[in-house]
PQR file of N, CA, C, O and H, with PARSE charges and radii, in Angstrom:
ATOM      1  N   MET A   1      59.267 -21.082 -25.099 -0.4000 1.5000
ATOM      2  CA  MET A   1      58.634 -22.331 -25.838 -0.0000 2.0000
ATOM      3  C   MET A   1      59.487 -23.599 -26.503  0.5500 1.7000
ATOM      4  O   MET A   1      60.641 -23.319 -26.178 -0.5500 1.4000
ATOM      5  N   HIS A   2      59.527 -24.507 -27.054 -0.4000 1.5000
ATOM      6  CA  HIS A   2      61.216 -25.147 -27.504 -0.0000 2.0000
ATOM      7  C   HIS A   2      60.489 -26.353 -28.442  0.5500 1.7000
ATOM      8  O   HIS A   2      59.433 -26.919 -28.161 -0.5500 1.4000
ATOM      9  H   HIS A   2      58.590 -24.735 -27.318  0.4000 1.0000
ATOM     10  N   PHE A   3      61.315 -26.592 -29.606 -0.4000 1.5000
ATOM     11  CA  PHE A   3      61.194 -27.166 -30.537 -0.0000 2.0000
ATOM     12  C   PHE A   3      62.588 -28.087 -30.820  0.5500 1.7000
ATOM     13  O   PHE A   3      63.655 -27.489 -30.949 -0.5500 1.4000
ATOM     14  H   PHE A   3      62.173 -26.132 -29.835  0.4000 1.0000
ATOM     15  N   SER A   4      62.553 -29.141 -30.884 -0.4000 1.5000
ATOM     16  CA  SER A   4      63.776 -30.107 -31.213 -0.0000 2.0000
ATOM     17  C   SER A   4      63.802 -31.086 -31.921  0.5500 1.7000
ATOM     18  O   SER A   4      62.718 -31.641 -31.744 -0.5500 1.4000
ATOM     19  H   SER A   4      61.685 -29.627 -30.779  0.4000 1.0000
ATOM     20  N   ASN A   5      64.408 -31.666 -32.651 -0.4000 1.5000
ATOM     21  CA  ASN A   5      64.631 -32.640 -33.573 -0.0000 2.0000
ATOM     22  C   ASN A   5      66.158 -33.220 -33.409  0.5500 1.7000
ATOM     23  O   ASN A   5      67.135 -32.510 -33.647 -0.5500 1.4000
ATOM     24  H   ASN A   5      65.289 -31.215 -32.795  0.4000 1.0000
ATOM     25  N   ASP A   6      66.247 -34.389 -33.041 -0.4000 1.5000
ATOM     26  CA  ASP A   6      67.326 -35.188 -32.990 -0.0000 2.0000
ATOM     27  C   ASP A   6      68.127 -34.094 -31.908  0.5500 1.7000
ATOM     28  O   ASP A   6      67.682 -33.674 -30.840 -0.5500 1.4000
ATOM     29  H   ASP A   6      65.453 -34.966 -32.848  0.4000 1.0000
ATOM     30  N   GLU A   7      69.743 -33.712 -32.688 -0.4000 1.5000
ATOM     31  CA  GLU A   7      70.193 -32.762 -32.062 -0.0000 2.0000
ATOM     32  C   GLU A   7      70.084 -31.340 -31.673  0.5500 1.7000
ATOM     33  O   GLU A   7      70.706 -30.705 -30.821 -0.5500 1.4000
ATOM     34  H   GLU A   7      70.105 -34.054 -33.556  0.4000 1.0000
ATOM     35  N   ASN A   8      69.119 -30.974 -32.523 -0.4000 1.5000
ATOM     36  CA  ASN A   8      68.848 -29.551 -32.710 -0.0000 2.0000
ATOM     37  C   ASN A   8      67.994 -29.438 -31.807  0.5500 1.7000
ATOM     38  O   ASN A   8      67.275 -30.359 -31.422 -0.5500 1.4000
ATOM     39  H   ASN A   8      68.614 -31.490 -33.215  0.4000 1.0000
ATOM     40  N   LYS A   9      67.984 -27.793 -31.188 -0.4000 1.5000
ATOM     41  CA  LYS A   9      67.025 -27.441 -30.111 -0.0000 2.0000
ATOM     42  C   LYS A   9      66.777 -25.953 -30.619  0.5500 1.7000
ATOM     43  O   LYS A   9      67.777 -25.299 -30.917 -0.5500 1.4000
ATOM     44  H   LYS A   9      68.568 -27.044 -31.501  0.4000 1.0000
ATOM     45  N   VAL A  10      65.637 -25.423 -30.730 -0.4000 1.5000
ATOM     46  CA  VAL A  10      65.209 -23.819 -30.993 -0.0000 2.0000
ATOM     47  C   VAL A  10      64.347 -23.886 -29.637  0.5500 1.7000
ATOM     48  O   VAL A  10      63.519 -24.782 -29.471 -0.5500 1.4000
ATOM     49  H   VAL A  10      64.825 -25.954 -30.489  0.4000 1.0000
ATOM     50  N   VAL A  11      64.650 -22.630 -28.426 -0.4000 1.5000
ATOM     51  CA  VAL A  11      64.174 -22.276 -27.496 -0.0000 2.0000
ATOM     52  C   VAL A  11      63.905 -20.596 -27.758  0.5500 1.7000
ATOM     53  O   VAL A  11      64.822 -19.795 -27.938 -0.5500 1.4000
ATOM     54  H   VAL A  11      65.323 -21.902 -28.560  0.4000 1.0000
ATOM     55  N   ILE A  12      62.430 -20.238 -27.736 -0.4000 1.5000
ATOM     56  CA  ILE A  12      61.857 -19.205 -27.376 -0.0000 2.0000
ATOM     57  C   ILE A  12      61.719 -18.615 -26.516  0.5500 1.7000
ATOM     58  O   ILE A  12      60.956 -19.316 -25.852 -0.5500 1.4000
ATOM     59  H   ILE A  12      61.685 -20.889 -27.589  0.4000 1.0000
ATOM     60  N   SER A  13      61.983 -17.384 -25.729 -0.4000 1.5000
ATOM     61  CA  SER A  13      61.510 -17.468 -24.773 -0.0000 2.0000
ATOM     62  C   SER A  13      61.425 -15.959 -24.124  0.5500 1.7000
ATOM     63  O   SER A  13      62.003 -15.174 -24.876 -0.5500 1.4000
ATOM     64  H   SER A  13      62.603 -16.814 -26.269  0.4000 1.0000
ATOM     65  N   ASP A  14      60.914 -15.345 -23.025 -0.4000 1.5000
ATOM     66  CA  ASP A  14      60.750 -13.888 -22.618 -0.0000 2.0000
ATOM     67  C   ASP A  14      61.014 -13.836 -21.378  0.5500 1.7000
ATOM     68  O   ASP A  14      60.694 -14.792 -20.672 -0.5500 1.4000
ATOM     69  H   ASP A  14      60.444 -15.983 -22.414  0.4000 1.0000
ATOM     70  N   TYR A  15      61.591 -12.824 -20.881 -0.4000 1.5000
ATOM     71  CA  TYR A  15      62.336 -12.497 -19.531 -0.0000 2.0000
ATOM     72  C   TYR A  15      61.775 -11.079 -19.125  0.5500 1.7000
ATOM     73  O   TYR A  15      61.923 -10.106 -19.865 -0.5500 1.4000
ATOM     74  H   TYR A  15      61.851 -12.047 -21.454  0.4000 1.0000
ATOM     75  N   TYR A  16      61.192 -11.018 -18.039 -0.4000 1.5000
ATOM     76  CA  TYR A  16      60.671  -9.769 -17.370 -0.0000 2.0000
ATOM     77  C   TYR A  16      61.184  -9.098 -15.828  0.5500 1.7000
ATOM     78  O   TYR A  16      61.288  -9.959 -14.955 -0.5500 1.4000
ATOM     79  H   TYR A  16      61.072 -11.809 -17.438  0.4000 1.0000
ATOM     80  N   SER A  17      61.379  -8.262 -15.573 -0.4000 1.5000
ATOM     81  CA  SER A  17      62.081  -7.832 -14.679 -0.0000 2.0000
ATOM     82  C   SER A  17      61.749  -6.736 -14.034  0.5500 1.7000
ATOM     83  O   SER A  17      61.691  -5.766 -14.791 -0.5500 1.4000
ATOM     84  H   SER A  17      61.294  -7.562 -16.282  0.4000 1.0000
ATOM     85  N   GLU A  18      61.539  -6.536 -13.079 -0.4000 1.5000
ATOM     86  CA  GLU A  18      61.529  -4.872 -12.661 -0.0000 2.0000
ATOM     87  C   GLU A  18      62.081  -5.063 -11.025  0.5500 1.7000
ATOM     88  O   GLU A  18      61.672  -5.575  -9.983 -0.5500 1.4000
ATOM     89  H   GLU A  18      61.586  -7.323 -12.464  0.4000 1.0000
ATOM     90  N   GLU A  19      63.602  -4.103 -11.646 -0.4000 1.5000
ATOM     91  CA  GLU A  19      64.040  -4.162 -10.304 -0.0000 2.0000
ATOM     92  C   GLU A  19      64.885  -2.710 -10.009  0.5500 1.7000
ATOM     93  O   GLU A  19      65.504  -2.045 -10.840 -0.5500 1.4000
ATOM     94  H   GLU A  19      63.935  -3.687 -12.492  0.4000 1.0000
ATOM     95  N   LEU A  20      64.716  -2.450  -8.628 -0.4000 1.5000
ATOM     96  CA  LEU A  20      65.255  -0.619  -8.244 -0.0000 2.0000
ATOM     97  C   LEU A  20      64.198   0.453  -9.378  0.5500 1.7000
ATOM     98  O   LEU A  20      64.724   1.500  -9.756 -0.5500 1.4000
ATOM     99  H   LEU A  20      64.213  -2.991  -7.954  0.4000 1.0000
ATOM    100  N   GLY A  21      63.163   0.227  -9.729 -0.4000 1.5000
ATOM    101  CA  GLY A  21      62.549   0.884 -10.971 -0.0000 2.0000
ATOM    102  C   GLY A  21      62.598   0.993 -12.165  0.5500 1.7000
ATOM    103  O   GLY A  21      61.906   1.736 -12.861 -0.5500 1.4000
ATOM    104  H   GLY A  21      62.735  -0.624  -9.422  0.4000 1.0000
ATOM    105  N   LEU A  22      63.839  -0.114 -12.674 -0.4000 1.5000
ATOM    106  CA  LEU A  22      63.972  -0.163 -14.203 -0.0000 2.0000
ATOM    107  C   LEU A  22      63.388  -1.422 -14.303  0.5500 1.7000
ATOM    108  O   LEU A  22      63.654  -2.308 -13.490 -0.5500 1.4000
ATOM    109  H   LEU A  22      64.401  -0.718 -12.109  0.4000 1.0000
ATOM    110  N   LEU A  23      62.663  -1.569 -15.172 -0.4000 1.5000
ATOM    111  CA  LEU A  23      61.848  -2.340 -16.177 -0.0000 2.0000
ATOM    112  C   LEU A  23      62.437  -2.926 -17.481  0.5500 1.7000
ATOM    113  O   LEU A  23      62.568  -2.300 -18.533 -0.5500 1.4000
ATOM    114  H   LEU A  23      62.447  -0.850 -15.833  0.4000 1.0000
ATOM    115  N   THR A  24      62.757  -4.155 -17.273 -0.4000 1.5000
ATOM    116  CA  THR A  24      63.130  -5.244 -18.246 -0.0000 2.0000
ATOM    117  C   THR A  24      62.758  -6.019 -18.884  0.5500 1.7000
ATOM    118  O   THR A  24      62.506  -7.094 -18.341 -0.5500 1.4000
ATOM    119  H   THR A  24      62.650  -4.664 -16.418  0.4000 1.0000
ATOM    120  N   GLN A  25      62.542  -5.890 -20.286 -0.4000 1.5000
ATOM    121  CA  GLN A  25      61.827  -6.960 -20.642 -0.0000 2.0000
ATOM    122  C   GLN A  25      62.529  -7.286 -22.461  0.5500 1.7000
ATOM    123  O   GLN A  25      62.579  -6.403 -23.318 -0.5500 1.4000
ATOM    124  H   GLN A  25      62.747  -5.016 -20.728  0.4000 1.0000
ATOM    125  N   GLU A  26      62.956  -8.618 -22.655 -0.4000 1.5000
ATOM    126  CA  GLU A  26      63.411  -9.139 -22.941 -0.0000 2.0000
ATOM    127  C   GLU A  26      62.840 -10.906 -23.896  0.5500 1.7000
ATOM    128  O   GLU A  26      62.536 -12.008 -23.440 -0.5500 1.4000
ATOM    129  H   GLU A  26      62.915  -9.335 -21.959  0.4000 1.0000
ATOM    130  N   HIS A  27      62.926 -10.389 -25.259 -0.4000 1.5000
ATOM    131  CA  HIS A  27      62.521 -11.754 -26.044 -0.0000 2.0000
ATOM    132  C   HIS A  27      63.697 -12.317 -26.534  0.5500 1.7000
ATOM    133  O   HIS A  27      64.570 -11.505 -26.841 -0.5500 1.4000
ATOM    134  H   HIS A  27      63.173  -9.494 -25.629  0.4000 1.0000
ATOM    135  N   SER A  28      63.965 -13.598 -26.698 -0.4000 1.5000
ATOM    136  CA  SER A  28      64.848 -14.393 -27.138 -0.0000 2.0000
ATOM    137  C   SER A  28      65.063 -15.535 -27.912  0.5500 1.7000
ATOM    138  O   SER A  28      64.485 -16.575 -27.597 -0.5500 1.4000
ATOM    139  H   SER A  28      63.256 -14.257 -26.448  0.4000 1.0000
ATOM    140  N   VAL A  29      65.958 -15.490 -29.075 -0.4000 1.5000
ATOM    141  CA  VAL A  29      65.742 -17.240 -29.552 -0.0000 2.0000
ATOM    142  C   VAL A  29      66.777 -17.622 -29.584  0.5500 1.7000
ATOM    143  O   VAL A  29      67.684 -16.972 -30.103 -0.5500 1.4000
ATOM    144  H   VAL A  29      66.428 -14.645 -29.332  0.4000 1.0000
ATOM    145  N   THR A  30      66.991 -19.076 -28.906 -0.4000 1.5000
ATOM    146  CA  THR A  30      68.550 -19.342 -28.832 -0.0000 2.0000
ATOM    147  C   THR A  30      68.425 -21.167 -29.785  0.5500 1.7000
ATOM    148  O   THR A  30      67.657 -22.124 -29.691 -0.5500 1.4000
ATOM    149  H   THR A  30      66.254 -19.605 -28.484  0.4000 1.0000
ATOM    150  N   LEU A  31      69.145 -20.977 -30.282 -0.4000 1.5000
ATOM    151  CA  LEU A  31      69.351 -22.464 -31.493 -0.0000 2.0000
ATOM    152  C   LEU A  31      70.552 -23.534 -31.076  0.5500 1.7000
ATOM    153  O   LEU A  31      71.738 -23.235 -30.938 -0.5500 1.4000
ATOM    154  H   LEU A  31      69.769 -20.199 -30.358  0.4000 1.0000
ATOM    155  N   THR A  32      70.157 -24.424 -30.963 -0.4000 1.5000
ATOM    156  CA  THR A  32      71.291 -25.200 -30.299 -0.0000 2.0000
ATOM    157  C   THR A  32      71.513 -26.811 -31.006  0.5500 1.7000
ATOM    158  O   THR A  32      70.744 -27.748 -30.792 -0.5500 1.4000
ATOM    159  H   THR A  32      69.193 -24.667 -31.076  0.4000 1.0000
ATOM    160  N   GLN A  33      72.743 -26.877 -31.884 -0.4000 1.5000
ATOM    161  CA  GLN A  33      73.051 -27.943 -32.686 -0.0000 2.0000
ATOM    162  C   GLN A  33      74.266 -28.299 -32.237  0.5500 1.7000
ATOM    163  O   GLN A  33      75.223 -27.530 -32.150 -0.5500 1.4000
ATOM    164  H   GLN A  33      73.368 -26.115 -32.058  0.4000 1.0000
ATOM    165  N   GLY A  34      74.259 -29.981 -31.808 -0.4000 1.5000
ATOM    166  CA  GLY A  34      75.308 -30.736 -30.894 -0.0000 2.0000
ATOM    167  C   GLY A  34      75.924 -29.094 -29.730  0.5500 1.7000
ATOM    168  O   GLY A  34      75.253 -28.181 -29.249 -0.5500 1.4000
ATOM    169  H   GLY A  34      73.482 -30.606 -31.878  0.4000 1.0000
ATOM    170  N   ASP A  35      77.463 -29.387 -29.670 -0.4000 1.5000
ATOM    171  CA  ASP A  35      77.413 -28.425 -28.927 -0.0000 2.0000
ATOM    172  C   ASP A  35      77.897 -26.922 -29.324  0.5500 1.7000
ATOM    173  O   ASP A  35      78.829 -26.374 -28.735 -0.5500 1.4000
ATOM    174  H   ASP A  35      78.008 -30.129 -30.061  0.4000 1.0000
ATOM    175  N   ASN A  36      77.183 -26.325 -30.360 -0.4000 1.5000
ATOM    176  CA  ASN A  36      77.287 -25.139 -30.809 -0.0000 2.0000
ATOM    177  C   ASN A  36      76.149 -24.682 -30.107  0.5500 1.7000
ATOM    178  O   ASN A  36      75.213 -25.462 -29.927 -0.5500 1.4000
ATOM    179  H   ASN A  36      76.426 -26.770 -30.839  0.4000 1.0000
ATOM    180  N   LYS A  37      76.105 -23.530 -29.689 -0.4000 1.5000
ATOM    181  CA  LYS A  37      74.762 -22.717 -29.101 -0.0000 2.0000
ATOM    182  C   LYS A  37      74.858 -21.173 -29.572  0.5500 1.7000
ATOM    183  O   LYS A  37      75.747 -20.430 -29.157 -0.5500 1.4000
ATOM    184  H   LYS A  37      76.865 -22.896 -29.835  0.4000 1.0000
ATOM    185  N   GLN A  38      73.945 -20.802 -30.398 -0.4000 1.5000
ATOM    186  CA  GLN A  38      73.442 -19.637 -31.065 -0.0000 2.0000
ATOM    187  C   GLN A  38      72.700 -18.340 -30.338  0.5500 1.7000
ATOM    188  O   GLN A  38      71.622 -18.776 -29.933 -0.5500 1.4000
ATOM    189  H   GLN A  38      73.223 -21.406 -30.735  0.4000 1.0000
ATOM    190  N   TYR A  39      72.800 -17.120 -30.044 -0.4000 1.5000
ATOM    191  CA  TYR A  39      71.767 -16.874 -28.989 -0.0000 2.0000
ATOM    192  C   TYR A  39      71.147 -15.101 -29.589  0.5500 1.7000
ATOM    193  O   TYR A  39      72.074 -14.302 -29.727 -0.5500 1.4000
ATOM    194  H   TYR A  39      73.676 -16.766 -30.372  0.4000 1.0000
ATOM    195  N   TRP A  40      69.965 -14.642 -29.856 -0.4000 1.5000
ATOM    196  CA  TRP A  40      69.537 -13.705 -30.339 -0.0000 2.0000
ATOM    197  C   TRP A  40      68.679 -13.116 -29.969  0.5500 1.7000
ATOM    198  O   TRP A  40      67.611 -13.720 -29.870 -0.5500 1.4000
ATOM    199  H   TRP A  40      69.213 -15.291 -29.743  0.4000 1.0000
ATOM    200  N   LEU A  41      68.733 -11.565 -29.563 -0.4000 1.5000
ATOM    201  CA  LEU A  41      67.872 -11.014 -28.794 -0.0000 2.0000
ATOM    202  C   LEU A  41      67.131 -10.211 -30.092  0.5500 1.7000
ATOM    203  O   LEU A  41      67.688  -9.793 -31.107 -0.5500 1.4000
ATOM    204  H   LEU A  41      69.601 -11.074 -29.644  0.4000 1.0000
ATOM    205  N   CYS A  42      65.687 -10.128 -29.728 -0.4000 1.5000
ATOM    206  CA  CYS A  42      64.323  -9.700 -30.513 -0.0000 2.0000
ATOM    207  C   CYS A  42      64.085  -8.254 -30.177  0.5500 1.7000
ATOM    208  O   CYS A  42      63.872  -8.086 -28.976 -0.5500 1.4000
ATOM    209  H   CYS A  42      65.234 -10.467 -28.903  0.4000 1.0000
ATOM    210  N   ILE A  43      64.063  -7.161 -30.915 -0.4000 1.5000
ATOM    211  CA  ILE A  43      63.822  -5.904 -30.501 -0.0000 2.0000
ATOM    212  C   ILE A  43      62.193  -5.842 -30.890  0.5500 1.7000
ATOM    213  O   ILE A  43      61.666  -6.398 -31.853 -0.5500 1.4000
ATOM    214  H   ILE A  43      64.236  -7.297 -31.890  0.4000 1.0000
ATOM    215  N   ASP A  44      61.409  -4.843 -29.669 -0.4000 1.5000
ATOM    216  CA  ASP A  44      60.279  -4.868 -29.695 -0.0000 2.0000
ATOM    217  C   ASP A  44      59.553  -4.678 -31.158  0.5500 1.7000
ATOM    218  O   ASP A  44      58.375  -4.985 -31.342 -0.5500 1.4000
ATOM    219  H   ASP A  44      61.837  -4.391 -28.886  0.4000 1.0000
ATOM    220  N   GLU A  45      60.330  -4.183 -32.080 -0.4000 1.5000
ATOM    221  CA  GLU A  45      59.738  -3.117 -32.757 -0.0000 2.0000
ATOM    222  C   GLU A  45      59.296  -4.593 -33.944  0.5500 1.7000
ATOM    223  O   GLU A  45      58.368  -4.571 -34.751 -0.5500 1.4000
ATOM    224  H   GLU A  45      61.287  -3.934 -31.931  0.4000 1.0000
ATOM    225  N   SER A  46      60.081  -5.535 -33.760 -0.4000 1.5000
ATOM    226  CA  SER A  46      59.935  -6.738 -34.637 -0.0000 2.0000
ATOM    227  C   SER A  46      58.317  -7.329 -34.847  0.5500 1.7000
ATOM    228  O   SER A  46      57.501  -7.479 -33.938 -0.5500 1.4000
ATOM    229  H   SER A  46      60.835  -5.553 -33.104  0.4000 1.0000
ATOM    230  N   GLU A  47      58.118  -7.593 -36.196 -0.4000 1.5000
ATOM    231  CA  GLU A  47      56.539  -8.183 -36.208 -0.0000 2.0000
ATOM    232  C   GLU A  47      56.821  -9.423 -36.896  0.5500 1.7000
ATOM    233  O   GLU A  47      57.694  -9.459 -37.764 -0.5500 1.4000
ATOM    234  H   GLU A  47      58.781  -7.471 -36.935  0.4000 1.0000
ATOM    235  N   SER A  48      56.095 -10.524 -36.548 -0.4000 1.5000
ATOM    236  CA  SER A  48      56.388 -11.982 -36.785 -0.0000 2.0000
ATOM    237  C   SER A  48      55.163 -11.770 -38.044  0.5500 1.7000
ATOM    238  O   SER A  48      54.027 -11.327 -37.877 -0.5500 1.4000
ATOM    239  H   SER A  48      55.387 -10.495 -35.843  0.4000 1.0000
ATOM    240  N   THR A  49      55.882 -12.305 -39.519 -0.4000 1.5000
ATOM    241  CA  THR A  49      54.395 -12.702 -40.217 -0.0000 2.0000
ATOM    242  C   THR A  49      53.924 -14.069 -40.483  0.5500 1.7000
ATOM    243  O   THR A  49      53.535 -14.587 -41.530 -0.5500 1.4000
ATOM    244  H   THR A  49      56.805 -12.666 -39.655  0.4000 1.0000
ATOM    245  N   LEU A  50      54.046 -14.516 -39.328 -0.4000 1.5000
ATOM    246  CA  LEU A  50      53.610 -16.149 -39.581 -0.0000 2.0000
ATOM    247  C   LEU A  50      51.950 -15.975 -38.387  0.5500 1.7000
ATOM    248  O   LEU A  50      51.921 -15.582 -37.221 -0.5500 1.4000
ATOM    249  H   LEU A  50      54.362 -14.095 -38.478  0.4000 1.0000
ATOM    250  N   PRO A  51      50.914 -16.387 -39.171 -0.5600 1.5000
ATOM    251  CA  PRO A  51      49.841 -16.640 -38.551  0.2800 2.0000
ATOM    252  C   PRO A  51      49.593 -16.514 -37.165  0.5500 1.7000
ATOM    253  O   PRO A  51      50.649 -16.191 -36.621 -0.5500 1.4000
ATOM    254  N   ALA A  52      48.808 -16.607 -36.473 -0.4000 1.5000
ATOM    255  CA  ALA A  52      48.711 -16.661 -35.338 -0.0000 2.0000
ATOM    256  C   ALA A  52      48.211 -18.239 -35.121  0.5500 1.7000
ATOM    257  O   ALA A  52      47.465 -18.750 -35.956 -0.5500 1.4000
ATOM    258  H   ALA A  52      47.950 -16.869 -36.915  0.4000 1.0000
ATOM    259  N   ILE A  53      48.722 -19.069 -33.808 -0.4000 1.5000
ATOM    260  CA  ILE A  53      48.574 -20.218 -33.608 -0.0000 2.0000
ATOM    261  C   ILE A  53      46.959 -20.548 -33.805  0.5500 1.7000
ATOM    262  O   ILE A  53      46.462 -21.554 -34.312 -0.5500 1.4000
ATOM    263  H   ILE A  53      49.328 -18.654 -33.130  0.4000 1.0000
ATOM    264  N   GLU A  54      46.312 -19.415 -33.258 -0.4000 1.5000
ATOM    265  CA  GLU A  54      44.460 -19.911 -32.971 -0.0000 2.0000
ATOM    266  C   GLU A  54      44.479 -19.978 -34.800  0.5500 1.7000
ATOM    267  O   GLU A  54      43.796 -20.993 -34.936 -0.5500 1.4000
ATOM    268  H   GLU A  54      46.715 -18.598 -32.846  0.4000 1.0000
ATOM    269  N   ASN A  55      44.673 -19.733 -35.597 -0.4000 1.5000
ATOM    270  CA  ASN A  55      44.456 -19.870 -36.948 -0.0000 2.0000
ATOM    271  C   ASN A  55      44.912 -21.070 -37.884  0.5500 1.7000
ATOM    272  O   ASN A  55      44.765 -21.108 -39.106 -0.5500 1.4000
ATOM    273  H   ASN A  55      45.228 -18.908 -35.486  0.4000 1.0000
ATOM    274  N   PHE A  56      45.597 -22.219 -36.936 -0.4000 1.5000
ATOM    275  CA  PHE A  56      46.105 -23.409 -37.774 -0.0000 2.0000
ATOM    276  C   PHE A  56      44.871 -24.360 -37.544  0.5500 1.7000
ATOM    277  O   PHE A  56      44.075 -23.905 -36.722 -0.5500 1.4000
ATOM    278  H   PHE A  56      45.716 -22.188 -35.944  0.4000 1.0000
ATOM    279  N   ASP A  57      44.622 -25.262 -37.946 -0.4000 1.5000
ATOM    280  CA  ASP A  57      43.729 -26.254 -38.472 -0.0000 2.0000
ATOM    281  C   ASP A  57      44.097 -27.271 -37.740  0.5500 1.7000
ATOM    282  O   ASP A  57      43.552 -28.365 -37.885 -0.5500 1.4000
ATOM    283  H   ASP A  57      45.269 -25.631 -38.613  0.4000 1.0000
TER
END
């Protein structure tokens, strides 16, 4: 999922891989402002306080 406004872009993504019996699942947020890019990994224990999209009118 991504959001953008002029030069600013936010990308929310998840990655899932199962190789050699090792399960990898990561959730990340990437913020791009012009030439500057910042990246964060989200831990599984994190919880959003935002309401679910289905609850939007």
